[in-house]
N, C-alpha and C positions, 0 to 999 in steps of 0.2 A: 455053553456059558455056565460056569460054575459059581460065579459071584461077581459083584460090582455092577456098575451102571455106566453107560456112556450117554452124556447129555450134550445136545446141540441146542444152544439158545434156550436152555431149560427143559427141553423135550427129550425124554428117554427114547433112544432110537429103537429099542427092542419093543416098544409099545406102538410103533407106527405100523399102519397097514401097508401092503406092498406098493400101492399107488403113491402114498405119502413118502415112503422110503425112496422110491424112484425119483420123485421131485427133488429130494434132498441131494442126490448124487449129481455131481458136476456143477451144481448151482451154489449150495451152501458149503458142500464138502467136495473137494476134488483130489485126485490121486495121481501121483507121479511114480510109475513102476520102475523096476530095477533095470530092465533091458529095453532101451528104446527101439532097437531094431525089430525085436519080436512083438513090440506093442503097436508099432505102426503097420498099416496095411501096405504090403510091398508093391502091389500093382496100381496104387493110387498115388498121385503126386502129394507132397506134404501140404501144398496149398489147398487142394481139394479136401483133404482130411480136416484141416482147420476150419474151412468154410462149412463143412458138414456139422461140426460141433456147434458153430455159431448159429446155423439155421435151425437145427433140431432142438438145441437147448436154450438158446437166447431168442429164437424166433425172428432173426434178422432176415431181410431180403437178400437175394443173391449179391447184389451190388454192395449193399451195406456190409454184408459178411466178408466180402473180399477186402474192402477197405479196412475193416477191423482186424482181419487176419494179418494184413501187412503191418498194421500198427503193433500188433502183438509180436510179430517177428522182429521188428525193430526194437521193441521194448526188451526182448530177451537177447538183444545184441547179436542177432544173426546178420552176417554181412550181406549186403545187396538183397534185401528181402524180395524184390520183384523177380530176380533171377532164381533164387532158391524156391520161390513159390511154385515154380514149374518143374522142380526136380523130384525124383523118386527117392525114397528113404535110402536105398543103397548108394545113391550118388552123393550123399552127405557124409561128413565125418561123424565119429561117435559123439563128440561134443555138440555138433550142430543138431544131430538127431535128438539128443537129450533136451536141447533148447526148444525144439519143436514140440516135444512132449510137454514141457513146462508151459509153453504158450497155449497148448490145448487145455491144460489144466486151469490156466488163468482166464480162459476165454469168457466165462460167465461171472467173473469177479467173485470167487468164493470167499467165504469167511475163514475157512480152514483148508490147509493144504497138507495132505498126508504123503510123505516121500519114503518109499521103500528102497533103501540102499541105492540112492540115486546116482552114485559115482562108481559103483562096482565095475561097470563095463568100460570105464575110462582110464586113460593113462594119467600119471600123477599131475602133469602140468595142466591138462584139461580139467581134471578133478578140482584143482585149486580155482580155476576160472569159473566153473559151474557153481561151486560153493559160494564164491564171491557174488555171483549173480543172484543166487537164492537169498543171500543175506541182504543184498540191496533191494530186491523186490519185496522182501518181508518188511523192510523199513518204509519204503516208498508207498506200498499198497496197504499196509496195516493188516496183512493177512497173518493168521496164526499158523504155526507149523507143528506137525508131529513128524519127527525124523526117526526112522528105524535104521539103525546102523550098528555095525560091529567095530567101527573105527572111532575110538574115543576122542581122537583129535577133531573129528567132525563135530561131535557133541560139544566138546570144549569150545569150539569156535562159534557155533550157531545157537546153542541151547541156553535158555534162561533156567531150565530145570531138567535134570537128567534122572532117568530111572534105569538102573542096571538090573537086568533080568537074566537069570540062569535056570535052565530046565523048568521054565514056567513060573518061577518064584522071584519076587522082587528082593534083591539083595540090599540095595541102598538107593535112596532118592534124595534129591535136594539140589541147590544151586551147584553148578559144576565146580566152581572154585573150592567149595566146601567138601564135596564128595571126593575130588581128586587130591585134595590136601590132607584129608583125614578119613581114609577108608576104614569102615567099621567091620569089615568082613575080609577073611583071608583071600577069598576069591577076587574080591574087588581090589585088594592090595596087589595081588598078582597081576591083574589086568592093567592097573595104573602103573605098576613097576615096569611092565613090558613096554607100555607106551612111552614112558619117560626114557627108557633105555634107547629106543629107536629115535626119539626126538633128539637126544644128546648125541647119538652116533652120527646122525645125518645133518646136524646143525652146522652151518658154514662157519669156519673159523677165520680169524683175521689173516689176510694174505691169500685165502683160497681164491682160485679163479672161478668165474661163473661157468656153468655148464649149460 
């Protein structure tokens, strides 16, 4: 750490002792990793993994944890939660696995959700669905989001404020509409230009057939 502070509810996390920091994780702050397949335990069903989070972090009984796990699976729009509850990670699609990981992150109703490239491992149509789900959960649950992404369209869609970083330095920050409309840095202008090029290239034109 070379500078700056990270505050959660006014508390600087670098001042916390290990036990206090451990209590923060998964309860006040939760994490959604980039690759759900490598993040889930392959030899345990996804239901068992959700129940484990709820029992160890939220302190629920086995029966209460199972009921809450099924609620979380439905909340993240997984089809037929009771059936998927008994399946292993490799038996789910990429989008379904990511929804399970999001359900695990939401299990203890955190105040802040940190997402590290949450759609990198997904195809484009599934990416749109997952981003839509994240946006809906943010509004309905009132959870704060920190989204780490190389895709400016994701930032444009979800963020109230963007920070564009290159080689460890902040190039520009502010509301996305202002940053993307008025880049103050040549690197930012290049990134925005590339994004706008592809948005225009793949925007459906009148008369185009759906794919």
